[in-house]
Each structure stands twice: as C-alpha cells, then as structure tokens.
N, C-alpha and C positions, 0 to 999 in steps of 0.2 A: 295462191294461184301458181301453177306450174309455168316455167319460163316459156315453154313452147305453146301453151294456151295463149299467153300474151302475144307471142310472135305471130301466131296464126290469126289473132284478132286484128293485128296491124296489116299483115299480108298473108292471106290464105294459101299462097303459093309455097310458102316456106314451111314444109312439113318435115318431121324428123327423118324420114327415110331418104331425104335428099341432102341431109346435112352431116357435116363433121363438126364436132365441138372441139375447139382449140382452147385448152387450159394453159394460158401463158404464165409461166413461172420463171423464177430466177434461173438462168442458164449457166451460172458459174462466173459470169463477168458482167452481165447486164440485168437490171431490174426492169421488167416490161412496163411497170407503172411509170418509171422515169422516162422510158422511151415514149409512152403514150402522152405524158405531160409535155414532152418536147415536140409533139406533133409528128413523130416518125413511126408510129406503130404499124401502119399498113405496109410500109417498106420493110420494116424489121420482120414482120410476120411472113413476108413473101420469100424469105431465105429459108429453105428447108433441106435438111440432110437426106430426107427420104421423101417419097411421093405421098405425103400425108394428107393432101387435100384432094382426094380422088372422088369427090362428090360435087354436086352442083353448087352447094353453099357452105360457107364457114360461119359458125357462130362463135365469136371470140369473147373469151372471159379472162380477165386479168386477176391474178391472186392479190388480195389485199391483206394488210397486217391483221385485221380482225379474223378470229378463227372461223374457218369454213365459209368465208365470205369472198365473193368474186365480183369484179366490176365488169359490166357489160360494155364491150368496146365496139360492138356493131355486128351486123350481118354482111358478109361479103360474098359476091359471086366469084367462084373459082373459074376464071376465063380460060387460062392455058398455063402450061409449064414447060420449061426447057432445062435440059441438063447442062450445067456449067462447071466442068472440070471435077468438082467434088461436092456439088449440091444442086438442088433444083431451084430455079428462079420462077416464082409464080407471078402471073399477072392476075390481079384481083380487081373487083369493082365494088365499092361500097353501095349497099342498097339504100336509096335515099330515105325511105319511110322510117328507117331506124336511127338515122343520124341524130335526131333530136333527143334520143334516149341514151346515146353513147356518152359515157362518163357520168351518167345520172342514175342509171338503174343498177341496183345491187341484188345479187342472188345468193341464196344459201345452197351450198353443195359440199358434201364430204367426199373428198378425193380418195379413191381407192388405189393404193400403191403409188407408182411414179408415172403412170401413163398420162400423156398430155394430149392425145388425139383420140377422141371417143366417137364411136358410132352412135349417133344421136338417139335412135329409138331404144337403145339398150339402157339409156340413162335419163331420158327426158322426164320421167316421173319423179326423179330424185332432185331435180334442179328447180328450186322454188323462188319466186320473186320475194325479196326481202323488203325493199323500199325503192322509191323513186324520189330522188332529192330535187329540190327546187333549182339548185345551181349545179353546173358541171364541176366535177372534181378539178381542183387546181393546186398549184404549188402553195404550200402553207404561207400565209402572210407573215410579214416581219413581226417577230414577237419580242424584240428587245435585244440589245447588244449582248447582255449576259446570257441569253438563251440561244445565241447564234451558233449553230454547228451544222455545216453543210457538206454533203458529199460532192464530189466533182460533178456528178450528173445533175444534182440540184443547182449547183452554181452555174453550170452551163445553161440550164433552162432559164434561170433568172437573168443572166446576161443576154442570152439570145432574144428573149422576149421583152427585155428592158422593163421588168416588172417594177411599177412606179414606187411602191412603198419601200422595196428593198433599195432601189437606186437612190431615193431621197434620203433614206436613213444612212446608207454607207457613204454617200457623197458629202454628208455634212460633218463628218468627223475624220480626224487623223487617228493614229493609234498603233498598237502593237497587236499582231495577229500570230496565230500558230497554225502550221500545217503538220498534220499527223499522218504518217505512212502507216495505214492500218495493216499492211502486210508484214511489216517488220517492227513497228512501234517506234521507229526513228522520228525525230522532231525537227522542224525548221521554224525558227523564230524570225519574223520579219517586221518591218515598220512601213507605214504609209504616211508620207509627208507632203505629197503633191497636192495640187489644187483641188482635185476631186476625191481626195482622201482614200479611204478603204475601197470605195467603188472602183476607182481607176486601177488600183493595184490588183484587185481580185479579177477585174476584167482581163488583165495581162495573163493571169494564171489560167483563166478559162480558155483564152485563145491559144496560148503556147504550151501550157502544162507546167513550165518551169519558171516563168516570170523573170528570166534572166539570171537566176541563181546558178552558179557554176556546178555545184554538186547535183542539183536536180536536173540540170541540162545533161550532165554526163550519165545520170541514171536513166533518163528517158532515151538518150541516144543508144544506150546498151539494151534496154528492155523494150523499147517501143513506146509510142505515145499512149497506148492503151493502159500502160502501167499507172498513169496519172489517175485512173479511176479508183485507185487505192487511197487517194488523198482525201483528207477531211480538213475543212477550214473552220477555224473558230477565232474568237476575239479574246485576247488577254486583258487589254485595257484600252480605253478610248481617251482622246483628248480633242478639244475643239480645234478647228483649223487655224486658230490664232496662236496656238502653242508653237514655240520656236522649234526649228529642225533639231538643234542641238539638244533640247530638252527631251524630245521624242527619242532621239538616238541614245541618250543616256538611259532611258527606260528600256529600250530594246536590249542594251548591253546587260542591264539588270536581269531581264528574263532569260537571256542566253545563259547567264551564270547560274541562275536558280534551276533551270531545266537541263543544264549540262549539254546543251544542244551543239556545242562545238566539239566536245569530247566524244559524244555518243550519237550525235544527230547529223544533220545536213548543213549546219552553219560552218563556214570555213574562215570566218574572221569575226 
C-alpha cells in the first residue's frame, strides 16, 4: 500500500498536492531519530534555513538504520512562519488522527540524491508502507554491562526520561567507565564510587557534559556544550556497591595506565 493511500484512508483531506514530505536525516550534528526519541521532533523540525514548508501539510519521515527505511513521525499542519535573523521559525500543529501511528509506521523509500523536502505528488507512488509495529519505537532496553555503549544523545534520553531498566542496572553497581571523544579518539577513564553508582555519575555527565573533570570542562568551555555530542559512554568493568572506594580507585588507575589516558587522553591525574 502506498503511504498516501493510507493517509487518505485516515483523513481524506490530506492529499499529495497539499503536502510537502520532510525526509529528516542526519544534519551533521544531530540524529533526528534521537531527537524524536527525546520528544523534541516537532520543535526541531520547526527550525528551517529556507521556506521549506510552503504547503498546508508536512508529512514527516525519519531515516532509520535499515536500508531505504523511514519512520513515520506524523502529519503536521503548517500554520505560519516568521524569519528570525538567519532562519525560519515555523508554527506547526500535529494532526491528531495520525498520532497513534507516529513511531510505529515504517515505509520503504529510496531517496534520490540529497534532497530532504519533496513535492508530495511527484513521489507519492514511490513511498510504500512497510509495516506497522505493535509498539512505538523507543530507546533500546538495557542489554547488559558488557554491551553498554551510549552516545551523548542516548544518555540524555535515558536520564531525562528516567528509563527504569537503565536506572536500575546502573544504580546497582559501582565501576570503571570510559568516555571516548569520537572526534579525536581521546579517552577519559573515570570511576563511580557513590551511593547510586554509575547512574549518578552518568547523570552528572548528561547534565553538565563534563562531570566536573578539569580537561573536559576546559574543552567544553572552548568549543561549547554541543561538543559533548561527540562523547560515547561505555563500561570497562563493574563492581558491586560494597566494593571499597580504594579498591575501585586502584582499578581506575590500572585502566588509565593500560589505555594511556593520562599521556594521550583527558585524564590529568
């Protein structure tokens, strides 16, 4: 079934000639899927460098990792726009009939070139419904300490939404963690010894970006808070919360030495 056949079955008013299709893709510093999972997609979409939404409706699709697969984020009425120094700020309104399908409906579409804003009637026959899942897409559940590798965006979602399985797992252990700067390859080795273990320590990084580390603080002061989006968080080893602080700090020193994070990374002691 074509996507617009489905759309018109739900609301006959939403016809291709009234719509722009927004193909939301990585813009160089934000993944729209992360933005969607954080609940900020409509606000994110409203910022446009050009007058891209010059029709009554916007059909929003988010690129997924699967080849030629897009997530339906909803249909929005384009209410108004204003020029704000260097971009347009759009006011949009989600069409209620489609909200239950947002995050559940996937479509197949082969993008041609790099264009992200399509005149709907020119492409409507090429966008086909692939599946409608039972549950809305969500942050991946906790898969185990040895499989934990989080981007800053994913960490922020987990902390902001207080996702229970992540909070429970990370609160129950102390341990040694690794922050990797994916822009430079530099490493920072840290330890969590407090009452709420890794959870509390990683909440600090989510809120501040630097977690009180001197070199990370200086880095973000120079480059701006957005630079923290380059950070990846993983776990080197865990210890139950009854392990002594000295034992954990000894293991932290071991990992700093193994990874040479004082000589070539962000550790300064």
